[in-house]
SEMARKOL-622012 format. One record per residue: residue number from 1; residue in three letters; x, y, z of N, C-alpha, C, CB in turn. Coordinates in Angstrom, 1 decimal. Glycine has a CB too. Layout:
<nodes>
 seq type   n.c1   n.c2   n.c3  ca.c1  ca.c2  ca.c3   c.c1   c.c2   c.c3  cb.c1  cb.c2  cb.c3
 NUM  Ala      X      Y      Z      X      Y      Z      X      Y      Z      X      Y      Z
...
</nodes>
This chain:
<nodes>
 seq type   n.c1   n.c2   n.c3  ca.c1  ca.c2  ca.c3   c.c1   c.c2   c.c3  cb.c1  cb.c2  cb.c3
   1  Met    0.9   -1.3    0.0    0.3    0.4   -0.2    0.8    1.2    0.0   -0.6    0.9    0.4
   2  Arg    0.7    2.2   -0.9    1.5    3.1   -1.2    0.8    4.3   -0.4    1.8    3.2   -2.7
   3  Ile    1.3    5.4    0.1    0.8    6.3    1.0    1.6    7.5    0.4    1.1    6.0    2.5
   4  Leu    0.7    8.4   -0.5    1.8    9.8   -0.7    0.7   10.9    0.1    2.3   10.5   -3.0
   5  Ile    1.8   11.3    0.0    1.1   12.8    0.9    1.4   14.2    0.1    1.9   13.0    2.7
   6  Gln    0.5   14.9   -0.5    0.5   16.0   -0.9    0.6   17.0   -0.2   -0.2   16.1   -1.5
   7  Ser    1.3   18.8   -0.3    0.6   19.4    0.3    0.4   21.2   -0.4    1.2   19.1    1.7
   8  Arg   -0.9   21.9    0.0   -0.8   23.3   -0.2   -1.0   24.4    0.8   -1.7   23.5   -1.0
   9  Gly    0.0   24.8    1.3    0.0   25.8    2.1    0.1   25.1    3.7   -1.3   26.6    1.7
  10  Val    0.6   24.0    3.8    0.7   23.3    4.8    2.1   23.1    4.9   -0.2   22.1    4.7
  11  Ala    2.8   23.4    6.0    3.9   22.5    5.7    3.8   21.1    6.4    5.1   23.1    6.1
  12  Val    4.2   19.9    5.8    4.5   18.8    6.1    5.8   18.2    6.6    4.2   18.4    5.2
  13  Thr    6.2   18.4    7.8    7.1   18.0    8.4    7.4   16.3    8.5    6.9   18.7    9.6
  14  Gln    8.6   15.9    9.3    8.9   14.6    8.9    8.0   13.7   10.3   10.9   14.3    8.9
  15  Pro    8.0   14.6   11.3    7.2   14.0   12.3    5.7   14.3   11.7    7.6   14.6   14.0
  16  Leu    5.0   14.7   11.2    3.4   14.8   10.5    3.6   13.9    9.6    2.8   16.3    9.8
  17  Arg    4.4   13.6    8.6    4.5   12.7    7.6    4.7   11.1    8.5    5.8   13.2    6.5
  18  Gly    5.6   10.9    9.2    5.4    9.9   10.4    4.5    9.5   10.6    5.7   10.3   11.4
  19  His    3.7   10.3   11.6    2.2   10.6   12.2    1.2    9.8   10.7    1.9   12.8   12.3
  20  Val    1.3   10.6   10.0    0.3   10.2    8.7    0.7    9.0    8.3    0.2   11.2    7.4
  21  Glu    1.4    8.1    7.9    2.0    6.9    7.8    1.9    5.9    8.9    3.0    7.1    7.6
  22  Gly    2.0    6.2    9.7    1.8    5.8   11.1   -0.1    5.1   11.3    2.2    7.3   12.1
  23  Gln   -0.6    6.1   11.2   -2.0    6.3   11.4   -2.5    5.6   10.3   -2.5    7.7   11.5
  24  Ile   -2.5    6.1    9.2   -3.0    5.2    8.1   -2.9    3.9    7.8   -2.7    5.5    7.2
  25  Gly   -1.6    3.6    8.0   -1.3    2.3    7.8   -1.6    1.6    8.8   -0.1    2.1    7.6
  26  Leu   -2.0    1.8   10.2   -2.7    1.5   11.1   -4.0    1.2   10.9   -2.6    2.4   11.8
  27  Ala   -4.8    2.4   10.4   -6.1    2.3   10.0   -6.4    1.3    9.1   -6.4    3.4    9.5
  28  Leu   -5.9    1.1    8.1   -6.0    0.5    6.8   -5.5   -0.7    6.6   -5.4    1.2    5.9
  29  Gly   -4.2   -1.2    7.3   -3.6   -2.6    7.2   -3.9   -3.2    6.7   -3.4   -3.1    7.8
  30  Arg   -5.3   -3.8    7.5   -5.9   -5.4    7.3   -6.7   -5.3    6.0   -6.9   -6.0    8.6
  31  Phe   -6.8   -4.3    5.2   -7.3   -3.8    3.6   -5.8   -3.6    2.8   -8.5   -2.0    3.5
  32  Ala   -4.9   -3.7    2.9   -3.5   -3.7    2.7   -3.8   -4.4    1.2   -2.5   -4.6    4.0
  33  Asp   -4.1   -5.4    1.3   -4.3   -6.1   -0.3   -5.3   -6.1   -0.7   -4.2   -7.3   -0.5
  34  Arg   -5.9   -5.0   -0.4   -7.1   -4.2   -1.4   -7.1   -2.8   -2.0   -8.3   -4.0   -0.7
  35  Ile   -5.9   -2.6   -1.3   -6.1   -0.7   -1.3   -4.5   -0.6   -2.5   -5.7    0.4    1.1
  36  Ala   -4.5    0.2   -3.7   -3.4    0.3   -4.2   -3.2    1.8   -4.2   -3.2   -0.4   -5.6
  37  Arg   -3.6    2.7   -3.6   -2.9    3.6   -3.3   -3.6    4.7   -2.2   -2.6    4.1   -4.7
  38  Val   -3.3    5.5   -1.4   -3.8    6.4   -0.6   -3.4    7.5   -0.5   -3.7    6.1    0.3
  39  Thr   -3.9    8.5   -1.0   -3.8    9.9   -1.5   -3.8   11.0    0.0   -5.1   10.2   -2.7
  40  Val   -3.0   11.5    0.6   -3.5   12.6    1.3   -3.5   13.5    1.0   -3.2   12.8    2.1
  41  Arg   -4.3   14.7    1.6   -3.7   16.1    0.6   -4.0   17.2    1.8   -4.9   16.5   -1.2
  42  Phe   -2.9   17.9    2.7   -3.4   18.7    3.3   -3.6   20.4    2.6   -2.6   18.5    4.4
  43  Ser   -4.3   21.1    3.0   -4.2   22.4    2.8   -4.9   23.2    3.5   -4.5   22.6    1.5
  44  Arg   -4.5   24.8    3.7   -5.0   25.6    4.3   -6.2   26.7    4.0   -4.2   26.0    4.7
  45  Ala   -7.2   26.5    4.7   -7.8   27.8    4.8   -8.1   29.0    5.7   -8.6   27.7    4.4
  46  Asp   -7.9   29.7    6.0   -7.9   30.4    7.4   -7.0   30.3    8.3   -8.8   30.2    8.0
  47  Ala   -7.9   29.9    9.6   -6.8   29.7   10.4   -6.3   28.4   10.4   -7.0   30.2   11.7
  48  Glu   -7.8   27.2    9.9   -7.8   25.8   10.3   -7.7   25.4    8.9   -9.1   25.2   11.2
  49  Ser   -6.9   24.0    9.0   -6.5   23.1    7.6   -7.1   22.4    7.7   -5.2   22.5    7.2
  50  Arg   -7.3   21.5    6.3   -7.4   20.8    5.6   -7.1   19.4    5.8   -7.0   21.2    5.0
  51  Cys   -7.2   18.3    5.7   -6.8   16.9    5.2   -8.1   16.1    4.7   -6.1   16.1    6.5
  52  Gln   -7.7   15.5    2.8   -8.3   15.0    2.9   -7.9   14.0    2.2   -9.1   15.5    2.7
  53  Ala   -8.4   12.3    2.2   -7.6   11.3    1.8   -8.5   10.4    0.8   -7.1   10.6    3.0
  54  Glu   -7.7   10.3   -0.1   -9.0    9.3   -1.2   -8.1    7.6   -1.4   -9.2   10.3   -3.5
  55  Val   -9.0    6.7   -1.0   -8.5    5.5   -1.0   -8.3    4.7   -2.5   -9.5    4.8   -0.1
  56  Ser   -7.5    4.3   -2.9   -8.2    3.9   -4.7   -7.9    2.3   -4.5   -7.1    4.7   -6.4
  57  Leu   -9.1    2.1   -4.7   -9.3    0.3   -4.3   -9.0   -0.2   -6.1  -11.4   -0.4   -3.4
  58  His   -9.6   -1.7   -5.7  -10.1   -1.7   -7.2  -11.1   -2.2   -7.6   -9.4   -2.3   -8.0
  59  Pro  -12.4   -1.4   -8.0  -12.2   -0.4   -9.2  -12.5    0.9   -8.3  -13.5   -0.6  -10.7
  60  Pro  -13.3    0.7   -6.9  -13.6    1.9   -5.9  -13.2    2.8   -5.4  -13.9    1.7   -5.1
  61  Lys  -13.2    4.2   -5.4  -12.5    4.5   -4.3  -13.1    5.2   -3.3  -11.5    5.2   -4.7
  62  Val  -12.6    5.4   -2.2  -13.3    5.8   -0.6  -12.5    7.4   -0.5  -12.6    4.4    1.0
  63  Arg  -13.6    8.4    0.2  -13.0    9.4    0.5  -12.8   10.1    1.9  -13.5   10.1   -0.1
  64  Ala  -12.5   10.6    2.5  -12.6   11.2    3.8  -11.7   12.3    3.9  -12.2   10.2    4.8
  65  Glu  -12.9   13.4    4.6  -11.8   14.6    4.8  -12.1   15.2    6.7  -12.3   16.2    3.3
  66  Asp  -11.4   16.2    7.0  -11.1   16.5    8.2  -10.6   17.9    8.2  -10.3   15.5    8.7
  67  Thr  -11.3   19.0    9.2  -10.7   20.3    9.2  -10.3   20.0   10.9  -11.9   21.8    8.8
  68  Asp   -8.7   21.3   11.2   -8.7   21.6   12.2   -7.4   22.3   12.3   -9.1   20.6   13.0
  69  Ala   -7.5   23.0   13.2   -5.9   24.0   13.7   -5.3   22.7   13.8   -5.8   25.1   15.4
  70  Asp   -5.0   21.6   14.7   -4.0   20.8   15.2   -4.3   19.4   13.9   -4.3   20.4   17.2
  71  Leu   -3.1   19.6   13.5   -3.0   18.7   12.0   -2.7   16.9   12.7   -1.0   19.5   10.8
  72  Phe   -2.4   17.1   13.7   -2.0   15.4   14.1   -3.3   15.2   14.5   -0.8   14.8   15.4
  73  Ala   -4.4   15.9   15.6   -5.5   15.7   16.2   -6.8   14.8   14.7   -5.8   17.4   16.9
  74  Met   -6.4   16.2   13.7   -7.1   16.3   12.3   -6.6   14.7   11.8   -6.5   17.9   11.2
  75  Val   -5.5   14.2   11.3   -5.3   13.0   10.8   -5.5   11.8   11.6   -4.1   13.1   10.3
  76  Asp   -5.5   12.1   13.1   -5.9   10.6   13.9   -7.6   10.1   13.3   -6.0   10.9   16.0
  77  Arg   -7.9   11.7   13.7  -10.1   10.9   12.8  -10.4   10.8   11.5  -11.9   11.9   12.9
  78  Leu   -9.1   11.7   10.9   -9.4   11.3    9.0   -9.1   10.0    9.2   -8.2   12.1    7.6
  79  Ala   -7.9    9.3    9.6   -7.5    7.4    9.9   -8.9    6.3   10.4   -6.1    7.2   11.7
  80  Asp   -9.8    6.8   11.2  -10.4    6.2   12.0  -11.9    6.8   11.1   -9.9    6.5   13.8
  81  Arg  -12.1    7.6   10.5  -12.8    7.6    9.4  -12.9    6.9    8.4  -12.6    8.3    9.0
  82  Leu  -11.5    6.5    7.7  -10.9    5.8    6.6  -11.3    4.7    6.7   -9.4    5.7    6.4
  83  Ser  -11.3    4.1    8.3  -10.9    2.6    8.6  -12.9    2.5    8.2   -9.9    2.1   10.8
  84  Arg  -13.6    3.2    9.0  -15.3    3.0    9.1  -15.3    2.8    7.7  -16.4    4.4    9.8
  85  Ser  -14.9    3.9    6.6  -15.8    4.0    5.2  -15.3    2.5    4.6  -15.2    5.7    4.1
  86  Met  -14.1    2.3    4.9  -13.4    0.9    3.9  -13.9   -0.1    4.2  -11.9    0.5    3.9
  87  Thr  -14.2   -0.2    5.8  -15.1   -1.4    6.3  -16.7   -1.6    5.8  -15.1   -1.1    8.0
  88  Arg  -17.2   -0.2    5.5  -18.7    0.0    4.8  -18.3   -0.4    3.0  -19.5    2.0    5.1
  89  Ala  -17.2    0.0    2.4  -17.2    0.1    1.0  -17.1   -1.5    0.5  -16.1    1.1    0.5
  90  Leu  -16.4   -2.4    2.1  -15.8   -3.3    1.2  -17.1   -4.6    1.4  -13.9   -3.8    1.7
  91  Glu  -17.8   -4.4    2.5  -19.2   -5.2    2.9  -19.8   -5.1    1.9  -20.0   -4.9    4.0
  92  Leu  -20.2   -3.7    1.2  -21.2   -3.9    0.5  -20.7   -4.4   -1.2  -22.0   -2.6    0.7
  93  Lys  -19.3   -4.3   -1.3  -18.5   -4.9   -2.4  -18.8   -6.0   -2.7  -17.4   -5.0   -2.2
  94  Asp  -18.8   -7.1   -1.7  -18.9   -8.1   -1.5  -20.5   -9.0   -1.2  -18.1   -8.0   -0.7
  95  Val  -21.4   -8.1   -1.5  -22.8   -8.5   -1.5  -23.1   -8.6   -2.7  -23.7   -7.8   -0.9
  96  Pro  -23.4   -9.9   -3.0  -24.1  -10.3   -4.2  -25.2   -9.2   -4.6  -24.8  -11.8   -3.9
  97  Thr  -25.1   -8.9   -6.0  -25.7   -8.1   -6.3  -27.3   -8.4   -6.2  -25.2   -7.9   -7.4
  98  Gly  -28.1   -8.0   -5.5  -29.5   -8.2   -5.8  -30.0   -9.0   -4.3  -29.7   -9.4   -7.4
  99  Thr  -29.2   -8.8   -3.4  -29.3   -9.7   -1.7  -29.3   -8.5   -1.0  -27.9  -10.9   -1.0
 100  Thr  -30.1   -8.4   -0.1  -29.8   -8.1    1.1  -30.1   -8.9    2.2  -30.3   -7.1    1.3
 101  Ala  -29.5   -9.8    2.2  -29.9  -10.8    3.3  -28.2  -10.8    4.2  -30.5  -12.7    2.3
 102  Ala  -27.2  -10.4    3.4  -25.9  -10.3    4.2  -25.3   -8.6    4.6  -24.7  -11.1    3.1
 103  Leu  -26.7   -8.0    4.4  -26.0   -7.3    4.9  -26.7   -6.7    6.0  -25.7   -6.5    4.0
 104  Pro  -25.5   -5.9    6.8  -26.0   -5.5    8.3  -27.0   -4.9    9.0  -25.4   -4.8    8.7
 105  Ala  -27.6   -5.8    9.7  -29.1   -4.3   10.4  -28.9   -3.5   10.7  -29.9   -4.2   11.6
 106  Arg  -29.6   -2.7   10.6  -29.3   -1.3   11.7  -30.2   -1.6   12.6  -29.5    0.3   11.2
 107  Arg  -29.7   -1.0   13.8  -29.8   -1.0   15.0  -31.1    0.3   15.0  -28.2   -0.8   16.0
 108  Arg  -31.9    0.0   15.6  -33.3    0.7   16.3  -33.6    0.7   17.6  -34.3    0.3   15.9
 109  Thr  -33.2    2.4   17.5  -33.5    2.8   19.0  -35.2    3.4   19.0  -32.3    4.3   19.6
 110  Thr  -35.8    3.0   20.5  -36.9    3.7   20.8  -36.9    4.6   21.9  -38.0    2.9   21.0
 111  Ala  -37.0    5.3   22.0  -37.4    6.2   23.0  -38.8    5.4   24.7  -38.4    7.5   21.6
 112  Ile  -37.8    4.9   25.8  -39.0    4.8   26.5  -39.3    6.0   27.4  -39.1    3.7   27.3
 113  Arg  -40.2    6.3   27.8  -40.5    6.7   28.9  -41.4    6.0   30.5  -41.1    7.7   28.2
 114  Glu  -41.0    6.6   31.1  -41.5    6.3   32.5  -42.9    6.7   32.4  -40.7    7.1   33.8
 115  Arg  -43.5    6.3   33.1  -45.3    6.6   33.4  -45.0    7.0   34.4  -46.5    5.5   33.5
 116  Lys  -46.0    7.9   35.2  -45.7    8.7   36.2  -46.9    8.1   37.2  -45.7   10.4   35.8
</nodes>
C-alpha cells in the first residue's frame, strides 16, 4: 500500500509525515491487499487546515476529509473515518447483487418514557 502525501499551504514536517503514515497504515492495514494507493492532501483555509484522503481500491474509491487547527488530531480522526468507510465499502462490495440478507441490520432505538 503506497501512501502519497501532498500539501498546499501546509508545512508537512517529518514528524507529521511519520504520523500520517503510521495512523493510515494502522487504520487501513487489514485492507492493504485491496488498496492500490492512498493519497492524503493537506491544505489551509484561514486559521484551519484541511486534510483529505482518497483510497484507490480495485475499482472504487473511498474518500474522507476533516478540518482542524491541530494537524495531528485531524489525521487521527481522518484515519478513523477511513477505516470505517473502508469497512462499509468492502462489505457492500462483497454482497452479491440483488441480495440484502448479508447486509448488517440497522439498530433501531426507541424512546422509553416512564409513566408517573
